[in-house]
C-alpha positions as CSV (number, residue, x, y, z in Angstrom):
1,M,72.2,208.7,137.2
2,K,70.0,209.4,134.2
3,N,66.4,210.5,133.8
4,V,64.1,208.6,131.5
5,H,62.8,211.5,129.4
6,S,59.3,212.0,127.9
7,S,58.5,209.6,125.1
8,K,55.5,210.0,122.9
9,L,53.1,207.1,123.0
10,A,52.8,204.9,119.9
11,G,49.4,205.1,118.3
12,R,47.4,206.5,121.2
13,G,47.7,208.2,124.5
14,R,49.9,211.1,125.5
15,L,53.3,212.0,126.8
16,L,54.9,210.1,129.7
17,R,56.3,212.3,132.4
18,P,60.0,212.1,133.2
19,M,61.0,209.9,136.2
20,L,64.1,209.6,138.2
21,A,65.7,206.3,137.4
22,V,68.8,204.3,136.9
23,T,68.6,203.5,133.2
24,M,70.1,200.5,131.6
25,A,70.3,201.6,127.9
26,L,69.5,199.0,125.3
27,A,72.1,198.8,122.5
28,A,70.8,197.2,119.3
29,C,74.2,196.1,117.9
30,D,74.9,192.4,117.4
31,F,77.3,191.0,119.9
32,L,78.4,188.3,117.5
33,D,80.0,190.9,115.3
34,P,81.3,193.7,117.5
35,T,84.3,194.4,115.2
36,Q,82.1,194.7,112.1
37,V,84.1,191.8,110.6
38,E,81.9,189.7,108.3
39,N,84.0,186.5,108.7
40,P,81.9,184.1,110.8
41,R,85.2,182.5,112.1
42,T,86.0,185.6,114.2
43,T,88.3,184.4,117.0
44,V,89.2,185.6,120.5
45,D,92.4,186.9,119.0
46,D,90.5,188.9,116.4
47,L,88.4,190.4,119.2
48,A,91.5,191.2,121.3
49,E,92.9,193.2,118.4
50,A,89.6,195.2,118.0
51,E,89.2,198.6,119.6
52,N,87.6,198.3,123.1
53,P,86.4,194.7,122.7
54,T,84.9,194.5,126.2
55,A,82.8,197.6,125.6
56,S,81.7,196.2,122.2
57,L,80.6,192.9,123.7
58,L,78.8,194.6,126.6
59,A,76.5,196.3,124.1
60,G,75.3,192.8,123.1
61,A,75.0,191.8,126.7
62,R,72.7,194.7,127.4
63,A,70.4,193.6,124.5
64,Q,70.4,190.1,125.8
65,F,69.6,191.3,129.3
66,A,66.7,193.1,127.9
67,R,65.4,189.9,126.3
68,M,65.7,188.0,129.5
69,V,63.9,190.7,131.5
70,G,61.1,191.0,128.9
71,S,60.5,187.2,128.7
72,Q,60.3,186.9,132.5
73,S,57.7,189.7,132.5
74,V,55.5,187.6,130.1
75,V,56.1,184.0,131.2
76,A,56.1,184.4,135.0
77,E,53.1,186.7,134.9
78,V,50.8,184.4,132.9
79,V,51.8,181.3,134.9
80,S,51.0,183.2,138.1
81,D,47.6,184.6,139.2
82,N,48.3,188.0,137.8
83,F,47.1,187.3,134.2
84,S,45.2,184.8,132.3
85,V,45.7,184.0,128.6
86,Q,42.8,185.1,126.4
87,G,43.7,184.8,122.8
88,T,45.9,183.0,120.3
89,G,49.3,184.7,120.7
90,L,50.1,182.7,123.8
91,S,49.4,179.1,124.8
92,K,46.5,178.8,127.2
93,T,48.5,176.1,128.9
94,W,50.5,178.8,130.7
95,D,47.5,179.3,132.9
96,S,47.8,175.8,134.4
97,P,51.2,175.6,136.1
98,R,51.2,171.8,136.5
99,D,50.8,171.4,132.7
100,V,53.8,173.6,131.8
101,S,56.2,171.1,130.1
102,P,59.7,171.4,128.6
103,S,58.1,171.6,125.2
104,L,56.2,174.8,126.2
105,M,59.5,176.2,127.5
106,N,61.2,175.8,124.1
107,G,60.9,179.4,123.1
108,T,64.0,181.3,122.0
109,G,62.5,184.7,121.4
110,S,62.2,187.7,123.7
111,T,58.5,186.8,124.5
112,T,58.5,183.3,125.9
113,G,62.2,182.3,125.8
114,L,62.9,182.8,129.5
115,Y,65.2,179.8,129.9
116,W,67.0,180.4,126.6
117,N,67.6,184.1,127.2
118,A,68.9,183.6,130.8
119,Q,71.3,180.9,129.6
120,E,72.4,183.0,126.6
121,L,73.1,185.9,128.9
122,K,75.1,183.7,131.3
123,A,77.1,182.4,128.4
124,L,77.9,185.8,126.9
125,A,78.8,187.3,130.2
126,T,81.1,184.3,130.9
127,F,82.8,184.8,127.5
128,I,83.4,188.4,128.3
129,L,84.8,187.8,131.7
130,D,86.8,184.6,131.1
131,E,88.0,185.2,127.5
132,I,88.0,188.9,126.7
133,V,88.6,190.9,129.9
134,P,91.9,189.2,130.7
135,I,93.4,190.2,127.3
136,D,91.7,193.6,127.0
137,A,93.9,196.4,128.3
138,T,91.1,198.9,127.7
139,A,88.6,197.1,130.0
140,T,87.6,199.3,132.9
141,A,86.6,198.3,136.4
142,V,83.0,199.5,135.7
143,E,82.8,197.4,132.5
144,T,84.1,194.3,134.3
145,A,81.6,194.9,137.1
146,E,78.8,195.3,134.5
147,A,79.7,191.9,133.0
148,H,79.7,190.3,136.5
149,Y,76.2,192.0,137.1
150,Y,74.8,190.3,133.9
151,R,76.2,186.9,134.9
152,G,74.9,187.3,138.4
153,M,71.4,188.4,137.1
154,A,71.4,185.3,134.8
155,Y,72.1,183.0,137.7
156,L,69.5,184.9,139.9
157,V,66.7,184.6,137.3
158,L,67.5,180.9,136.7
159,G,67.4,180.3,140.5
160,E,64.3,182.3,140.9
161,N,62.3,180.6,138.2
162,F,63.7,177.1,137.8
163,S,64.3,174.3,140.4
164,A,67.5,173.2,138.7
165,V,69.4,173.9,135.5
166,P,72.8,173.0,134.0
167,V,75.3,175.8,134.0
168,E,77.8,174.3,131.6
169,P,77.6,172.4,128.3
170,D,76.4,168.8,129.0
171,G,76.4,169.5,132.7
172,A,74.1,168.0,135.3
173,P,71.3,170.3,136.6
174,V,72.4,172.6,139.4
175,A,69.9,173.2,142.2
176,A,68.3,176.6,142.6
177,D,70.0,177.2,146.0
178,A,73.4,176.7,144.3
179,L,72.4,179.0,141.4
180,L,71.5,181.7,143.9
181,D,74.9,181.2,145.6
182,L,76.5,181.8,142.3
183,A,74.4,184.9,141.8
184,V,75.5,186.3,145.1
185,T,79.2,185.7,144.2
186,E,78.9,187.4,140.9
187,L,76.8,190.3,142.2
188,G,79.4,190.8,144.9
189,E,82.0,191.3,142.2
190,A,79.7,193.9,140.5
191,G,79.9,196.6,143.2
192,A,81.4,199.1,140.8
193,F,78.2,198.9,138.8
194,G,76.4,200.7,141.6
195,I,72.9,200.5,143.0
196,A,71.7,198.0,140.5
197,A,74.1,195.4,141.9
198,T,73.3,196.2,145.5
199,A,69.5,195.9,144.9
200,A,70.0,192.6,143.0
201,L,72.0,191.3,146.0
202,A,69.1,192.1,148.3
203,R,66.8,190.2,145.9
204,A,69.2,187.2,145.7
205,H,69.7,187.1,149.5
206,R,66.0,187.1,150.1
207,L,65.5,184.2,147.7
208,R,68.2,182.4,149.7
209,G,66.4,183.1,152.9
210,D,69.3,185.0,154.4
211,A,67.5,187.8,156.3
212,A,70.6,189.4,157.7
213,A,72.3,189.8,154.3
214,A,69.1,190.7,152.5
215,T,68.3,193.5,154.9
216,T,71.9,194.8,154.8
217,A,71.8,195.1,151.1
218,A,68.3,196.5,151.0
219,G,69.3,199.1,153.5
220,A,72.4,200.0,151.6
221,A,70.4,200.5,148.4
222,L,67.9,202.8,150.1
223,A,70.7,204.8,151.7
224,A,72.3,205.3,148.3
225,L,69.1,206.7,146.8
226,P,65.8,206.4,148.7
227,T,63.6,206.6,145.6
228,F,65.7,204.7,143.1
229,V,64.4,202.7,140.1
230,V,66.6,200.5,137.9
231,V,65.0,200.4,134.5
232,Q,65.7,198.2,131.5
233,E,64.7,200.2,128.4
234,Y,63.7,198.8,125.0
235,D,64.0,200.1,121.5
236,A,61.6,200.7,118.7
237,T,62.8,198.0,116.3
238,S,65.1,195.2,117.5
239,V,63.9,194.5,121.0
240,V,60.5,196.0,121.9
241,N,59.0,195.7,125.3
242,P,57.6,192.1,125.1
243,P,54.5,192.4,127.4
244,W,53.5,195.6,125.5
245,N,52.8,193.4,122.5
246,F,50.1,191.5,124.4
247,L,48.8,194.4,126.5
248,V,48.5,197.2,123.9
249,S,49.8,196.5,120.4
250,R,47.8,193.4,119.3
251,A,44.1,193.7,118.4
252,L,43.4,190.9,120.8
253,Q,45.0,191.7,124.2
254,E,45.9,188.1,125.0
255,M,47.2,188.9,128.5
256,Q,44.2,189.9,130.7
257,P,44.6,190.8,134.3
258,L,42.6,189.3,137.1
259,P,39.6,191.7,137.9
260,R,41.1,192.7,141.2
261,L,44.3,193.8,139.4
262,D,42.5,195.5,136.5
263,F,43.4,199.0,137.8
264,L,47.2,198.3,137.3
265,D,46.9,197.4,133.6
266,P,48.2,198.3,131.2
267,K,51.6,199.2,132.8
268,Y,53.5,199.6,129.5
269,L,52.0,201.9,127.0
270,V,54.7,202.2,124.4
271,R,57.0,199.7,122.7
272,T,60.2,201.3,124.1
273,Q,58.9,201.6,127.7
274,G,61.3,200.3,130.3
275,I,60.7,197.5,132.8
276,S,61.7,198.0,136.4
277,V,64.5,195.6,137.3
278,A,64.8,196.9,140.9
279,K,63.3,199.7,142.9
280,A,63.2,201.2,146.3
281,E,59.7,199.8,147.1
282,E,61.1,196.3,146.8
283,M,63.8,197.1,149.3
284,H,61.1,198.3,151.8
285,L,59.1,195.1,151.1
286,I,62.2,193.0,151.8
287,L,62.8,194.8,155.1
288,A,59.1,194.4,156.1
289,E,59.2,190.6,155.3
290,A,62.3,190.0,157.2
291,A,60.9,191.9,160.2
292,L,57.6,189.9,160.1
293,A,59.5,186.6,159.9
294,A,61.5,187.7,163.0
295,G,58.3,188.6,164.9
296,D,59.0,192.4,164.8
297,A,55.5,193.6,163.8
298,G,56.3,197.3,164.5
299,T,59.2,197.4,162.0
300,A,57.2,195.4,159.5
301,Q,54.3,197.9,159.7
302,T,56.7,200.8,159.2
303,E,58.5,199.3,156.2
304,L,55.3,198.1,154.5
305,R,53.8,201.6,154.9
306,N,57.0,203.1,153.5
307,A,56.7,200.8,150.4
308,I,53.0,201.7,149.9
309,L,53.5,205.5,150.3
310,L,56.5,205.4,147.9
311,A,54.5,203.5,145.3
312,Q,51.6,206.0,145.6
313,S,54.0,208.9,145.1
314,R,55.2,207.6,141.7
315,D,54.0,209.4,138.6
316,T,50.9,208.2,136.7
317,D,49.7,209.0,133.3
318,T,46.4,208.8,131.5
319,F,45.9,206.5,128.6
320,D,43.1,206.0,126.1
321,D,42.7,202.3,126.4
322,E,40.9,200.6,123.6
323,D,41.0,197.1,125.2
324,P,37.4,195.8,125.2
325,R,38.3,193.3,128.0
326,T,37.3,190.1,126.2
327,N,37.9,186.4,127.0
328,G,39.1,184.0,124.3
329,D,35.5,183.3,123.3
330,L,34.9,187.1,123.0
331,S,32.6,187.2,126.0
332,L,33.2,190.3,128.2
333,R,35.4,190.4,131.3
334,P,34.7,192.9,134.1
335,R,35.2,196.4,132.5
336,D,33.0,198.8,134.4
337,A,34.2,200.9,137.4
338,V,30.9,200.2,139.2
339,I,32.0,196.6,139.7
340,E,33.2,195.6,143.1
341,V,35.6,192.7,143.6
342,R,36.4,190.4,146.5
343,A,39.5,188.2,146.8
344,D,37.5,185.1,147.8
345,A,34.1,184.2,149.2
346,T,35.1,185.2,152.7
347,S,36.6,188.6,151.9
348,P,34.8,192.0,151.7
349,Y,34.0,193.5,148.3
350,R,36.3,196.4,147.3
351,A,35.5,199.2,144.9
352,G,38.1,200.9,142.6
353,L,39.8,197.8,141.3
354,V,38.0,197.7,138.0
355,L,38.2,200.7,135.6
356,D,35.9,201.7,132.8
357,R,37.0,200.3,129.4
358,P,37.3,201.2,126.7
359,G,38.2,204.7,127.9
360,M,40.7,206.9,129.6
361,V,42.5,205.0,132.4
362,T,45.2,205.9,134.9
363,Q,48.5,204.1,134.2
364,H,51.0,203.5,137.0
365,E,54.5,204.0,135.5
366,I,56.6,202.3,138.1
367,S,54.3,201.1,141.0
368,G,50.7,201.0,142.0
369,T,48.8,199.6,144.9
370,S,45.3,199.5,146.2
371,L,46.5,199.4,149.8
372,D,46.4,202.4,152.2
373,G,49.6,203.0,154.1
374,D,48.0,204.2,157.3
375,S,45.5,201.4,157.4
376,V,48.3,198.8,156.9
377,A,50.3,200.4,159.7
378,A,47.3,199.8,162.0
379,L,46.7,196.2,161.2
380,P,46.5,194.3,164.6
381,S,47.7,190.8,163.8
382,A,50.6,189.1,162.2
383,D,48.4,187.2,159.8
384,E,46.8,190.4,158.5
385,L,50.3,191.9,158.0
386,W,51.5,188.9,156.1
387,H,48.4,189.1,153.9
388,A,49.0,192.7,153.2
389,L,52.7,192.1,152.5
390,H,51.8,189.4,149.9
391,L,49.3,191.7,148.3
392,A,51.7,194.6,148.3
393,R,54.4,192.5,146.6
394,Q,51.8,191.3,144.0
395,E,50.6,194.8,143.2
396,I,53.8,196.8,143.5
397,L,55.9,194.3,141.5
398,F,53.0,193.8,139.0
399,L,54.2,192.9,135.5
400,E,57.8,192.6,136.6
401,G,57.9,188.8,136.7
402,R,58.1,188.1,140.4
403,R,54.7,186.7,141.3
404,M,55.3,183.2,140.0
405,S,58.4,182.8,142.2
406,D,56.6,184.2,145.2
407,L,53.9,181.5,144.7
408,G,56.6,178.9,144.9
409,I,56.2,177.7,141.3
410,R,59.3,176.7,139.3
411,L,59.5,176.0,135.6
412,P,61.1,173.0,133.8
413,I,64.2,173.1,131.6
414,M,63.5,173.7,127.9
415,L,63.0,170.6,125.7
416,D,66.0,171.3,123.4
417,E,68.3,171.3,126.4
418,L,66.9,167.9,127.5
419,D,67.3,166.5,124.0
420,A,70.9,167.7,123.6
421,N,72.2,167.1,127.1
422,Q,72.9,163.4,127.5
423,T,73.6,163.8,131.3
424,I,69.9,164.6,132.0
425,A,67.2,162.0,132.0
426,D,63.5,162.3,132.4
427,G,62.6,162.7,136.0
428,D,65.9,164.3,136.9
429,P,65.8,167.6,138.9
430,G,64.6,170.4,136.7
431,T,62.8,168.3,134.1
432,D,59.3,168.9,135.5
433,A,57.5,171.9,136.8
434,V,57.6,172.2,140.5
435,V,54.2,173.3,141.9
436,P,53.4,173.3,145.6
437,A,50.4,171.4,146.8
438,Y,48.7,174.6,148.0
439,I,48.4,175.8,144.4
440,P,44.9,175.0,143.1
441,A,44.3,172.7,140.2
442,G,44.3,173.7,136.6
443,D,43.7,177.4,135.9
444,E,41.7,178.0,139.1
445,M,44.0,180.8,140.3
446,D,42.5,182.9,137.4
447,L,38.8,182.1,137.9
448,Y,36.0,184.2,139.3
449,T,32.2,184.2,139.5
450,P,30.0,185.2,137.8
451,D,32.3,184.5,134.9
452,R,29.8,186.1,132.5
453,P,28.6,189.3,134.2
454,Y,27.3,190.9,131.0
455,D,24.3,190.1,128.8
456,P,25.7,188.0,125.9
457,D,23.4,189.7,123.4
458,D,23.7,193.4,124.0
459,G,26.6,193.7,126.5
460,T,24.5,195.1,129.3
461,L,26.1,194.8,132.7
462,L,24.0,192.3,134.8
463,E,26.2,191.7,137.9
464,T,28.2,194.3,139.7
465,Q,29.9,192.1,142.3
466,I,32.7,189.7,141.3
467,T,34.2,187.0,143.6
468,M,37.6,185.5,142.9
469,L,37.6,181.7,143.3
470,V,40.7,181.8,145.5
471,D,42.7,184.5,147.3
472,M,46.3,183.3,146.8
473,N,47.6,185.9,149.2
474,R,45.5,184.2,151.9
475,V,46.8,180.9,150.8
476,L,50.4,182.1,151.0
477,T,49.6,183.5,154.5
478,D,48.0,180.3,155.8
479,N,50.9,178.2,154.4
480,L,53.6,180.4,155.9
481,V,55.2,180.9,152.5
482,S,58.2,183.2,152.7
483,P,61.9,182.6,151.9
484,F,62.6,183.8,155.5
485,L,60.3,181.2,157.0
486,N,61.1,178.1,154.8
């Protein structure tokens, strides 16, 4: 167990408070050259003769894991109803799930290369486990478990975000359910890696719809440490926190949150800030969801309240946010705290969701939520509990890349894979985005009225009430969307 220590903000802001976390340190060394041999024909035998080859290769796996986590925290967020794209650094097409094509998935960097990075992580972990560990007398049980964890997380992320992908060269696409089964097998071998593996098992079992296994794993993670956070850190040069680029670093903050999520942004204030991979709040949310699906409203209320109270107990920090909150055409988005927002035309207006910008804002380091634990615990109907659960997952897991999957959206395989793999033809599983019928057309998940609440000439605020076009949490509730129900 290691604390994430205070780190000075880059450019503006102030010090982050320490937080209790399980930290997955990012190593910057190149996994292709762990022995520092410059010969590009380095072989397995060369690696076997190197000192501690498994440990050397794991350093690269950690860096690759960081790239996968970061790209999920960009791609899955902008495809969902958490963020809209407003600028030139990301394609506006990400806002329209049905238009996401294999060519748009063709990224290989740490920003939009979600498919690439997950497949690269799987391949590297497989190389370590199948080729190196068997011939490395220095490989420890914990190192082997860590490699299983990375292979399991690669399968989990692929199964969470894609409907089908190949898992071997020139192989046919493997369906998401089978990918999640592979994830469970690998994560089961990663027990020596500790709470990170246990929490990942809970996440994988939830996606598989296995309530018994999910609740068992979630309970075990909470029993090990009731306030745990598994954090993937970043470094200042080789692999920076990817969403940070679009939230803070760039002059045009291309990722703009929905007005009702404005209070949660920006979540990452410095280029090295870690992204939560798993945390105790998620375990409580899994327990609540399983209880709701089983008709146990009392347990669901208790666990949902536990998640909310824990989220609200996490540290916050203040940040001098210079973001003017602009659309791509430079018109102003909601940026005054006086503005009230409602989730759709039938919902009540709520205050406190929009903050004054530019200016000092409160930043939620691990989790934030607008929900009140006591109020949620008193909700009288199952529908209201389901709605609160979906909203809690959206807010508490904000900018961690889970919302797109919760909406039921799955991405297509990258174009380079389709071009190179002769066993996959157009129209095969995995070649097109999978978008449920209940997802609105185009970019409607991101829209609100009035869309121009400020005077275009002098920026005077004209409208203090904003209405989102659609409340996706109500849509999820009405359509009974949950892995434990489907």
